[in-house]
C-alpha positions in Angstrom: 181.5 155.2 162.8 180.7 151.6 163.8 178.0 151.2 161.5 180.0 152.4 158.3 182.3 149.7 159.4 179.9 147.0 159.6 178.4 148.1 156.1 181.7 148.1 154.7 182.5 144.7 156.1 179.3 143.1 154.9 179.8 144.8 151.5 183.3 143.2 151.0 182.2 140.1 152.4 179.3 140.0 150.0 181.5 140.6 147.3 183.9 137.9 148.3 181.5 135.3 148.2 180.1 136.2 144.9 183.4 135.8 143.5 184.0 132.4 145.0 180.5 131.0 144.4 178.0 130.6 141.9 174.5 131.4 142.3 172.0 128.6 141.2 168.5 129.2 141.2 166.8 126.2 142.1 163.1 125.1 142.2 161.3 122.2 144.1 160.8 120.1 140.9 164.4 120.1 140.0 165.5 119.4 143.6 163.3 116.2 143.6 164.7 115.5 139.8 168.4 115.8 141.0 167.7 113.8 143.9 166.1 110.8 142.4 168.9 110.9 139.9 172.3 111.4 142.1 171.6 111.0 145.9 172.9 108.4 147.8 169.3 107.1 148.9 168.4 106.8 145.5 171.7 104.8 144.4 170.7 102.6 147.7 167.4 101.7 146.5 168.4 101.0 143.1 170.9 98.5 144.1 168.3 96.9 146.6 166.1 96.5 143.4 169.1 95.0 141.4 169.5 92.4 144.2 165.7 91.5 144.0 165.7 91.1 140.3 168.7 88.8 139.9 167.3 87.0 142.3 164.3 86.5 140.6 166.2 85.6 137.6 167.8 83.0 139.6 164.5 81.5 140.6 163.4 81.6 136.7 166.5 80.1 135.7 165.8 76.9 138.3 162.6 76.2 136.7 164.5 75.9 133.2 166.6 73.0 131.9 170.1 72.6 133.1 173.1 71.4 130.9 176.1 70.3 132.7 179.5 68.5 131.4 181.5 66.6 133.9 184.6 64.9 133.4 187.7 63.2 134.8 190.6 63.5 132.8 192.4 61.6 133.6 192.6 59.7 136.9 195.8 57.9 137.8 196.4 55.3 140.6 199.3 53.2 141.7 198.3 51.7 144.9 197.6 48.7 147.2 194.0 47.5 148.3 192.9 44.7 150.4 191.4 41.7 148.9 189.8 38.7 150.6 190.8 35.5 149.4 188.4 32.3 149.3 189.6 30.8 152.3 188.5 33.9 154.3 192.4 35.3 154.3 193.2 38.7 153.3 195.9 39.7 151.0 196.9 43.5 149.2 196.7 43.5 145.2 198.4 46.1 143.3 196.3 48.6 141.4 197.8 50.3 138.4 195.6 51.9 136.1 194.4 55.1 134.1 190.8 56.1 133.7 189.2 58.8 132.0 185.2 59.8 132.4 182.8 62.1 130.7 179.3 62.6 131.3 176.9 65.1 129.7 173.5 65.6 131.6 170.4 67.6 130.9 168.4 68.0 134.4 164.9 69.7 134.6 163.0 70.2 137.6 159.3 69.2 137.8 157.2 72.0 139.5 154.1 70.7 139.7 155.3 67.5 141.4 158.4 68.6 142.9 160.7 66.1 141.0 163.6 66.0 138.9 164.0 64.3 135.6 167.6 63.9 134.1 168.4 62.9 130.9 172.3 61.4 130.8 174.8 60.1 128.6 178.5 59.1 129.7 181.5 57.1 128.4 184.4 55.3 130.9 187.7 54.4 129.9 190.2 52.5 131.8 193.7 51.1 130.9 195.4 48.4 133.1 199.0 49.4 133.2 200.3 46.3 134.8 201.0 43.3 133.1 198.8 42.0 131.6 198.0 45.4 129.5 194.6 45.9 128.6 191.7 48.7 127.8 187.9 48.7 128.6 185.3 51.0 127.7 182.0 51.7 128.8 179.3 53.6 127.5 175.8 54.9 128.7 174.4 56.2 125.5 171.0 57.4 127.0 169.6 57.1 130.6 166.5 58.7 131.7 166.3 59.4 135.6 163.4 60.3 137.7 164.0 61.6 141.5 160.2 61.8 143.1 159.6 63.0 146.3 156.1 61.4 147.6 154.2 62.9 150.2 157.0 65.2 151.1 156.9 69.3 150.3 156.8 70.5 147.0 159.5 73.3 147.4 159.3 74.2 143.5 155.4 74.7 143.6 155.8 76.8 146.8 158.7 78.8 145.4 156.3 79.5 142.4 153.9 81.5 144.3 156.0 83.0 146.5 158.9 84.2 144.6 156.7 86.4 142.0 154.9 88.0 145.0 158.4 88.6 146.5 159.6 90.2 143.4 156.4 92.4 142.8 157.0 94.0 146.3 160.7 94.8 145.4 159.7 96.5 142.6 156.7 98.6 144.5 158.9 99.1 147.1 161.7 100.3 144.8 159.0 103.3 143.5 157.9 103.8 147.0 161.6 104.5 147.9 162.0 107.1 145.3 159.3 108.7 146.6 160.5 108.9 149.8 163.8 110.3 148.5 161.5 113.1 146.9 160.4 113.4 150.5 163.6 113.7 152.0 164.4 116.5 149.1 161.5 118.4 150.2 162.5 118.7 153.8 166.1 119.5 153.0 164.7 122.1 150.3 161.9 123.5 152.8 164.7 123.6 155.5 166.9 125.8 153.1 164.1 128.0 152.0 162.6 128.6 155.5 166.5 129.5 156.5 166.6 131.8 153.4 163.5 133.5 154.6 164.7 134.0 157.7 167.6 135.6 156.6 165.7 138.1 154.6 163.4 138.7 157.4 166.4 139.2 159.8 168.0 141.7 157.3 164.8 143.7 156.9 164.3 143.9 160.8 168.0 145.1 161.1 167.2 147.7 158.4 164.3 148.9 159.7 165.3 148.7 163.4 168.7 150.9 162.7 166.3 153.1 160.9 163.6 153.4 163.6 166.7 153.9 166.0 168.2 156.7 164.3 164.6 158.4 163.9 164.0 157.7 167.7 167.5 159.6 168.8 166.3 162.5 167.1 162.9 162.5 168.7 164.6 162.0 172.1 166.6 165.1 171.5 163.5 167.0 170.8 161.8 165.3 174.1 159.0 163.6 171.8 159.6 159.9 173.3 160.9 158.9 176.8 164.5 157.4 177.2 162.9 153.8 178.0 161.3 154.0 174.4 165.0 154.8 173.0 166.6 152.2 175.0 164.1 149.8 174.1 164.6 150.4 169.9 168.5 150.1 170.7 167.9 146.8 172.2 165.8 145.8 169.1 168.7 146.8 166.8 170.9 144.7 169.0 168.7 141.8 168.8 168.2 142.4 165.0 172.1 142.0 164.6 172.1 138.8 166.7 169.3 137.4 164.8 170.8 138.0 161.3 174.1 136.4 162.4 172.1 133.3 163.8 170.3 133.2 160.5 173.3 133.1 158.5 174.4 130.3 160.1 171.5 128.4 159.6 171.3 129.3 156.2 174.8 127.9 155.4 174.1 124.6 157.7 170.8 124.0 155.7 172.5 124.7 152.6 175.3 122.4 152.9 172.8 119.5 153.9 171.0 120.2 150.9 174.0 120.3 148.5 175.2 117.1 150.1 172.1 115.1 149.8 171.6 116.3 145.7 175.5 116.0 145.1 176.0 119.7 144.2 179.6 121.2 144.6 180.2 123.3 147.7 181.2 126.2 145.2 177.3 126.7 144.0 175.3 128.9 146.4 171.8 127.6 146.3 168.6 129.8 146.0 165.5 128.1 146.8 162.2 129.4 145.1 158.9 129.4 146.6 156.8 127.0 144.8 154.0 129.3 143.0 151.4 126.4 142.6 150.5 123.1 144.8 149.4 120.0 142.9 146.5 117.8 143.4 142.9 118.1 144.3 140.5 116.9 146.7 140.9 113.0 147.5 138.7 110.5 148.8 139.9 108.0 151.4 138.1 105.2 149.6 140.1 105.8 146.4 143.2 106.1 148.0 142.9 103.0 150.1 142.1 101.3 147.1 145.0 102.5 145.2 147.1 101.6 148.2 146.0 98.3 148.6 146.4 97.4 144.9 149.7 99.0 144.2 151.7 99.3 147.4 154.5 97.3 148.5 152.7 96.8 151.9 150.1 95.0 150.4 152.5 92.7 148.6 154.6 92.4 152.0 151.3 90.8 153.6 150.5 88.5 150.9 154.3 87.2 151.0 154.4 87.0 154.8 151.2 84.9 154.4 152.4 82.8 151.9 155.8 82.2 153.9 153.9 81.1 157.0 151.7 78.5 155.0 154.7 77.2 153.4 156.6 76.7 156.9 153.3 74.7 158.0 153.4 72.4 154.5 157.6 71.9 155.5 156.5 70.7 159.0 153.9 68.3 157.8 156.0 67.0 154.8 158.6 66.1 157.4 156.4 63.7 159.2 156.9 60.9 156.3 159.5 60.9 153.8 159.2 58.8 150.6 160.8 59.1 147.6 161.2 57.2 144.5 164.4 56.8 142.0 163.8 55.1 138.6 166.5 55.0 136.0 166.0 53.2 132.3 168.5 53.1 129.7 171.2 51.5 127.7 175.0 50.7 128.5 177.6 48.6 126.7 181.0 47.6 127.5 184.2 46.7 125.4 187.8 46.1 124.8 187.0 48.7 121.6 185.7 52.3 121.8 183.1 51.2 118.7 182.0 47.7 120.8 181.0 49.9 123.5 177.7 51.1 121.8 177.0 47.7 119.7 175.5 45.8 121.1 173.7 47.6 123.9 172.3 46.1 127.0 169.4 47.2 129.1 170.3 49.5 132.2 167.2 49.8 134.7 167.5 50.9 138.2 164.1 51.4 140.4 164.4 52.2 144.0 162.0 53.3 146.7 163.0 54.7 149.7 160.9 55.6 152.8 161.5 57.3 156.2 158.5 56.9 158.7 159.1 58.0 162.0 158.1 55.0 164.2 158.6 56.7 167.6 160.0 60.2 167.9 157.9 61.1 170.9 155.7 63.8 169.4 158.6 65.8 167.9 157.3 66.1 164.3 154.1 66.7 165.3 155.3 69.6 167.5 157.0 70.9 164.8 153.6 71.1 162.7 152.0 72.7 166.2 154.7 75.3 166.4 154.6 76.1 162.6 150.8 76.5 162.8 151.0 78.6 166.2 153.5 80.9 164.2 150.9 81.0 161.3 148.2 82.4 163.7 150.7 84.8 165.0 151.4 86.3 161.8 148.1 86.4 160.8 146.9 88.3 163.8 150.0 90.6 163.0 149.0 91.2 159.5 145.2 91.8 160.5 146.4 94.8 162.9 149.2 96.0 160.4 146.2 96.1 157.9 143.9 98.0 160.6 146.7 100.4 161.3 147.5 101.1 157.7 143.8 102.0 156.9 143.9 104.2 159.8 147.0 106.1 158.6 145.7 106.2 155.2 142.6 108.0 156.6 144.4 110.6 158.5 146.9 111.4 155.8 143.7 111.9 153.4 142.0 114.2 156.2 145.3 116.2 156.4 146.3 116.4 153.0 142.6 117.6 152.1 142.7 120.0 154.8 146.2 121.6 154.0 145.0 123.3 150.9 142.8 125.7 153.0 145.4 125.7 155.4 148.0 127.1 152.6 145.6 129.6 151.6 145.0 131.0 155.2 148.5 131.1 155.7 149.2 133.0 152.6 146.6 135.5 153.3 147.6 136.1 157.1 151.2 136.5 155.8 150.0 139.7 153.3 148.0 141.0 156.0 151.0 140.7 158.7 153.2 142.5 156.1 150.8 145.4 155.4 150.1 145.9 159.1 154.0 146.1 159.8 154.4 148.6 157.1 151.8 150.5 158.3 152.9 150.6 161.9 156.3 151.4 160.9 154.8 154.8 159.1 152.6 155.3 162.0 155.8 155.1 164.5 157.5 157.6 162.3 155.0 160.3 163.2 155.1 159.4 166.5 151.1 158.0 166.8 152.0 154.3 168.3 154.3 153.1 170.9 157.2 150.7 170.5 155.2 147.7 172.0 152.8 147.9 169.4 155.5 148.1 166.7 157.4 145.1 168.1 154.2 143.2 168.0 153.5 143.4 164.4 157.1 142.8 163.6 156.9 139.4 165.5 153.5 138.6 163.8 154.9 139.5 160.4 157.8 137.3 161.2 155.6 134.5 162.3 153.4 134.6 159.6 156.0 134.3 157.0 157.4 131.3 158.7 154.1 129.6 159.1 153.1 130.2 155.5 156.3 128.7 154.3 155.6 125.8 156.8 152.2 124.9 155.8 153.6 124.8 152.3 156.2 122.3 153.2 153.5 120.3 154.8 151.5 120.2 151.7 153.9 119.0 149.3 155.2 116.3 152.3 151.8 115.0 152.6 151.4 115.0 148.6 154.4 112.8 148.2 153.6 110.4 150.9 150.6 109.7 149.2 152.5 109.2 146.2 154.6 106.8 148.0 151.8 104.8 149.3 149.5 104.5 146.5 152.2 104.7 143.7 149.9 107.0 141.6 150.5 110.1 140.2 147.8 112.3 140.9 148.8 115.0 138.5 148.9 112.8 135.6 146.0 110.2 136.8 148.1 107.3 136.0 150.3 104.8 137.9 153.8 105.8 138.8 155.8 103.5 136.7 159.7 102.9 136.0 161.4 100.8 133.2 162.6 98.2 135.5 164.7 96.5 132.4 166.0 99.6 131.2 167.3 100.3 134.8 168.9 96.7 135.5 171.0 97.0 131.9 
């Protein structure tokens, strides 16, 4: 009676679930494609790339001419200011005037010298509002200004070396992170696949256990098996039911995680499919390392950090003496009338050389240079160690990947043999030629072999995409993994 109730409840529960949920078959390739398109991790990677893209655009814009318009329209003042008389005494004079100014400037940085070149034109107007009333105009039709640091650090030149490497690193990191999104999808997918296989195993084991227990009860009634064997089979039924219930819970948990990661609605029941084929072939360490050092964000990260360490040393050295040349040449004019402010014009020339050279700083600036040099040596040592670790990790990964294809083949064959052995033992037990211990052992081996096969498949796909993430190379297409960055930034 209990068995009938259990079966009826299971059928009703399955019917209700089938009405409430839509079953969707999902392949691994589909899961990876959805993850790259819809997952939160993919969105984060894309936003990080956008940030790097606009930072690079800002850097490129700094190298181009910049046009500015500055104006004060108007500036009105009515106040008193101190004024020194000829005898040395002071008095206060009243100011009551209206002033307007306007200036257009074009500024261009000179990256190869580190200076700035400006082209300016401006017009000033002042009207005295107190008696006697008057108006004055002053024009600077054109003025060219050069501001050039001498012996200092050329920041623009260093930025031209560092920023392209930084942007290339960001693009490579984005592609690598999209492959890491695929690796996360693979992890969730195979967790669900393993849970689904575990449910099927538990369901099959429960059915077989109940069938064998019914046969054993009949045999016990005829005295063909012992009471101990009958009790063992009954325990097997209870264990199978407990395992089935637990596997259903694990299935729901793993399905929720995959649906959440892929952004799929909760009313969709995912049915993962075991991949029929595995990609890739035999790889060589030298080829993988070469592609990783050529394409990966790791190599660009090493280059950027080396440049930044050199830049810090250059800045410390440049601060030891500061000399700046300021020169301006142009024309100016002033008059009571607007037209007279432009005719005739007068020369307007300014040449200024300023310097700041420490005579006694107790070794402070030299100490900063030594600190920067020491930091650079530390960075270089770390970069060498990271490069060695990276090469070692590549070697281990290539060896594991090349070995994994054989592991998958072995696990697949072991799964087939274990299933056949278990089916044979079930039939043999039915005729009473093997013990329950042998039957239980074959069931355990069958379950372990199936789980091992799914696990070896997972490792193969995970290693494959890990290699793609490190080398940014598609081994199926024999081409670099690339993305249309400009399209993504639109």
